[in-house]
C-alpha positions in Angstrom: 77.3 154.2 134.2 78.0 152.9 130.7 75.6 150.5 128.7 77.5 148.0 126.4 74.9 146.0 124.4 76.5 142.4 123.4 75.2 140.6 120.2 75.0 136.9 119.7 74.1 135.0 116.8 75.5 131.4 117.1 75.9 128.6 120.0 79.6 129.0 119.4 80.1 132.6 119.6 78.2 133.0 122.6 80.4 130.5 124.1 83.4 132.7 123.2 81.6 135.9 124.6 80.3 133.9 127.9 83.6 135.1 130.2 83.0 138.4 128.8 79.3 138.5 129.1 80.1 137.2 133.2 82.3 140.3 133.8 80.7 143.4 132.4 77.4 141.8 134.2 79.5 142.0 137.4 80.9 145.6 136.9 78.7 148.0 139.0 79.4 150.6 136.7 78.3 148.9 133.2 74.3 148.5 132.4 74.6 145.2 130.2 72.4 144.3 127.5 72.3 140.9 125.3 70.7 140.4 121.9 70.2 137.2 120.8 69.0 136.1 117.3 70.1 133.7 114.3 70.3 130.0 115.0 70.0 131.0 119.2 66.1 131.3 118.4 65.8 128.5 116.2 64.5 124.8 117.1 66.4 123.3 114.5 69.6 124.3 115.9 68.2 123.7 119.6 66.7 127.1 120.7 70.2 127.8 122.2 68.9 131.2 123.7 67.6 128.8 126.8 71.2 128.1 127.8 72.2 132.0 127.8 69.3 132.2 130.2 70.1 129.0 132.4 73.7 130.7 132.8 71.9 133.5 134.2 71.6 136.2 132.0 69.1 138.4 131.0 68.1 138.5 127.0 66.7 142.0 126.7 66.0 141.4 123.2 65.3 137.8 121.4 64.8 138.3 117.5 63.9 135.8 115.0 65.8 136.0 111.8 66.4 133.1 109.8 64.5 132.1 107.1 63.5 128.5 106.7 66.6 128.1 103.9 70.1 127.2 103.7 70.4 128.4 100.0 72.1 131.8 99.5 68.8 133.1 98.6 67.5 132.7 102.0 70.7 133.8 103.9 70.7 136.7 101.6 66.5 137.2 103.4 67.7 136.6 106.9 70.6 139.4 106.4 67.6 141.9 105.3 65.5 140.2 107.9 68.2 140.9 110.5 68.7 144.6 109.5 65.0 145.5 110.0 64.7 144.3 113.2 68.1 144.9 114.7 67.9 148.7 113.7 64.2 148.4 115.8 66.1 147.1 119.2 68.8 149.0 118.8 66.4 152.3 118.7 64.8 150.7 121.7 68.1 149.6 123.8 70.0 152.9 122.6 73.4 151.2 123.9 76.3 153.5 124.0 78.4 150.8 122.6 78.0 147.2 121.1 80.3 144.3 120.9 80.4 142.0 118.2 82.2 138.7 117.4 83.5 137.2 114.3 82.4 137.2 110.8 79.1 135.6 110.6 76.4 136.8 107.9 74.1 137.4 111.7 77.0 139.5 112.8 77.0 141.6 109.6 73.7 142.2 109.8 74.0 143.8 113.2 77.1 145.8 112.0 75.0 147.5 109.5 72.3 148.3 111.8 74.3 149.7 114.1 76.5 151.6 111.7 73.4 153.3 110.3 72.0 153.9 114.0 75.5 155.5 114.7 76.4 153.4 117.8 80.0 152.5 118.1 80.9 148.7 117.3 83.4 146.8 119.5 84.7 143.9 117.1 86.1 140.8 118.5 88.2 138.2 116.2 88.7 140.8 113.6 92.3 140.5 111.2 91.7 136.6 110.8 91.7 134.6 107.8 89.7 131.8 106.1 89.7 131.8 102.5 87.5 129.2 101.9 84.3 130.8 103.2 82.1 133.9 102.6 82.7 134.6 106.4 86.2 136.1 105.0 84.8 139.1 103.1 82.1 140.0 106.2 84.9 139.7 108.6 86.8 142.5 107.0 83.6 144.5 106.3 82.7 144.6 110.1 86.2 145.4 110.8 85.8 148.9 108.8 82.5 149.4 110.4 84.0 149.0 113.9 85.5 151.8 116.4 87.6 149.4 118.8 89.3 146.1 117.9 90.2 143.1 119.7 92.0 140.5 118.0 93.0 137.0 119.3 96.8 137.0 117.8 99.4 139.6 117.2 99.5 138.5 113.5 96.0 139.8 113.3 96.1 142.8 115.2 98.6 144.0 112.3 96.5 142.8 109.8 93.4 145.4 111.0 95.8 148.3 111.2 96.6 147.1 107.7 93.3 147.5 106.8 93.3 151.2 107.6 92.3 151.2 111.6 94.5 153.4 114.0 96.7 151.5 116.1 95.7 153.1 119.0 92.1 151.2 118.9 93.3 147.5 117.9 94.2 145.3 121.0 95.6 141.7 120.9 94.1 140.2 124.0 94.0 136.8 122.9 91.1 134.1 122.3 87.9 134.2 124.6 87.6 130.5 124.3 91.2 129.5 125.6 90.0 131.9 128.7 87.0 129.4 129.4 89.1 126.5 129.4 91.5 127.8 132.1 88.5 129.0 134.3 85.9 126.4 133.6 85.5 123.2 135.7 84.9 120.6 133.2 83.4 117.3 133.5 85.0 114.2 133.9 85.0 111.2 131.3 82.4 109.3 133.3 80.4 112.3 134.2 80.2 113.5 130.6 79.4 110.0 129.6 76.3 110.2 131.9 75.0 113.5 131.0 74.8 112.4 127.2 73.6 109.0 127.6 76.7 107.8 125.5 79.3 105.1 126.6 82.7 107.0 126.3 84.8 104.5 127.8 86.6 103.6 124.6 88.7 106.1 122.5 86.3 108.7 120.3 86.3 111.5 118.2 84.9 114.9 118.4 83.8 115.9 114.6 81.9 119.0 113.3 82.1 119.6 109.4 80.6 122.9 108.1 80.2 123.7 104.3 82.7 125.2 102.2 80.6 128.3 101.1 82.8 129.5 98.4 83.0 126.4 96.7 79.9 125.2 94.5 78.2 121.8 95.7 81.0 120.6 97.4 79.1 119.9 101.0 77.6 116.1 99.6 80.7 115.0 98.3 83.0 116.0 101.3 81.1 115.3 104.0 80.5 111.7 102.4 84.7 111.4 102.3 84.9 112.2 105.9 82.1 109.5 107.1 83.3 107.0 104.8 86.6 107.4 106.3 85.0 107.4 109.9 83.3 104.1 109.1 86.8 102.6 109.1 88.1 103.3 112.2 87.5 101.8 115.5 86.8 104.8 117.5 83.4 106.0 118.6 81.9 109.6 117.2 80.5 112.3 118.5 78.9 115.0 116.2 78.0 118.2 116.4 75.7 119.7 113.7 76.9 122.1 111.1 75.9 125.9 111.3 73.2 127.7 109.3 75.4 127.9 106.4 74.6 127.7 102.7 74.3 123.7 102.2 74.3 123.0 106.0 71.4 120.8 105.8 73.1 118.5 103.6 76.0 117.9 106.0 73.2 117.2 108.7 71.2 115.0 107.0 74.2 112.8 106.0 75.1 112.9 109.9 71.8 111.8 110.9 72.3 109.0 108.2 75.4 108.0 109.8 74.3 108.0 113.3 71.3 105.9 112.2 73.4 103.1 110.4 75.7 103.2 113.5 73.8 103.8 116.8 76.1 102.1 118.6 78.9 104.0 118.2 77.8 107.5 117.0 75.7 110.4 118.4 74.8 113.8 117.0 73.8 116.8 118.7 72.4 119.9 117.6 74.2 122.0 120.1 76.2 120.1 123.5 76.1 123.3 125.3 79.0 124.7 126.1 80.3 122.5 129.0 79.7 119.5 127.8 81.1 120.7 124.3 84.5 121.5 126.1 84.7 118.3 128.3 84.2 116.2 125.0 86.9 117.9 123.5 89.3 117.5 126.3 88.8 113.5 126.6 88.5 112.7 123.2 91.5 111.3 120.8 91.4 113.8 118.2 89.2 116.7 116.9 88.0 116.1 113.4 86.3 118.4 110.8 86.6 122.4 109.7 85.4 124.1 112.9 87.1 127.1 114.4 87.2 125.4 117.6 89.8 122.6 116.4 92.4 125.6 116.1 91.5 127.9 118.9 90.7 125.5 122.1 91.5 122.0 121.0 95.0 123.1 121.1 94.4 124.8 124.4 93.3 121.2 125.5 96.5 119.7 124.3 94.3 117.7 121.7 94.8 117.0 118.1 93.2 118.4 115.3 92.4 117.0 111.9 91.4 120.2 109.8 89.9 118.9 106.5 89.7 121.3 103.6 90.0 124.9 102.8 87.4 126.5 105.4 90.0 127.5 107.9 92.8 128.0 105.2 94.5 131.2 106.2 94.3 130.9 109.9 97.3 130.8 112.2 97.6 127.0 113.2 99.3 125.6 116.1 101.7 122.7 116.0 99.0 120.3 116.9 96.6 121.0 113.9 97.3 118.6 110.9 95.8 119.9 107.8 94.5 117.3 105.0 92.5 116.8 101.8 88.9 116.3 102.0 89.2 113.0 100.9 88.5 109.6 102.8 92.4 108.4 102.0 94.1 111.5 103.5 91.6 112.2 105.8 92.6 108.2 107.2 96.2 108.9 107.3 95.7 112.3 108.9 94.2 110.2 111.8 97.0 107.8 111.8 99.4 110.4 112.2 97.3 112.1 114.9 96.5 109.8 117.1 100.2 108.3 117.0 102.0 108.6 120.2 104.9 110.3 118.5 102.7 113.2 117.5 100.9 112.9 121.2 104.1 113.5 122.7 104.9 116.8 120.8 101.6 118.2 122.5 102.6 118.0 126.0 104.1 121.5 126.0 102.5 122.9 123.5 101.5 126.8 123.9 98.4 127.9 121.7 99.7 131.1 119.8 96.0 132.5 120.8 96.9 132.4 124.4 96.0 136.0 126.4 96.3 137.1 129.9 92.4 137.3 131.1 91.2 138.7 127.4 87.5 139.3 129.0 89.4 141.6 131.6 91.3 143.4 129.0 88.5 144.0 126.9 86.2 145.0 129.9 88.2 147.5 131.0 88.6 149.2 127.7 84.9 149.0 127.0 84.3 151.0 130.2 86.9 153.1 130.4 87.4 154.1 126.3 86.4 158.1 125.7 83.9 157.2 122.9 83.6 161.3 122.3 83.8 161.2 118.6 84.6 157.8 118.2 82.2 157.2 115.1 84.7 160.1 113.1 86.8 157.5 112.0 89.9 158.2 109.6 91.8 156.1 107.4 95.4 155.6 108.6 98.1 155.0 105.8 100.9 153.2 106.2 103.8 152.2 103.6 103.7 148.6 102.8 105.5 146.6 105.9 105.9 149.4 108.2 102.7 148.8 110.7 102.6 149.7 114.4 
């Protein structure tokens, strides 16, 4: 029996991992361990570890690591807390391999702890690009600490190989988030309205806006530009809070102010939960903001996305995604285009580049059958420029 440990630090990350967790949980050859930390353990972000337990998973470790600060110093101290606590948890659990998804600072802390503990790492969603945020160098750093790689497109697979990873360790399996959409029974519009106690009879937007962490002091200005645009639109608005990133609290405070001023037409959530969030996306007029869910999940649901600013600059984007500047006139123009009948007709036969054939099955099979002997002794694979397997 192989012991596979899965780490999760945020609500969105858990949503992506959910089908893989379910498959590993059902595998009689696997002893599944789960470590929840980061935003999951914070009342400010809804104590979302409870959602994991509600879904029937056992949390082997629940670790608080976040400082009560969204400054760069506070986040650095949170990383230090994470490394210290994760190293102790890994010593207790002693897994054969650990699964880490993405590019956030919580994931970096776990990757460092696992590397020092000589535990092999399987990394999901490597090779991607997001030039506007600190996640970009974190993502590639985790790639270099990892031993098995599961990417969401072929372009990203090639980029991981370009980073020197051996081609036989890098697998393009598609995005787990799209597997959720294909396998979950989403709520009807009326059922969702009842769940969140918000009238959804009229068209509405799903809005998630995060800080662009490689920009100085842009969070307040850009969020206000977005809110000024929304105030001029007839559509209702469902907000989900920003992540625990630098200056994320500024965004959440502005959202709270907007909802207080528009209580009949807007509502905000620390976390909607996976089912309600995907259901909300399915029925919305458009997804607006700068969340990766607008690029991965929204296109799979046939919904248009208005991607604001530079946070997601560099990602592979389906034709349903409209980029615009973080300025009110540009956002209003993008809303007009995204909600036009002509644009919506183009989405009818759209296939996302992130589609894969049962990603969770591919990942689980490799996790449970791959020979881990000497896997820690990585070599850097050199290729002439332009010649990648």
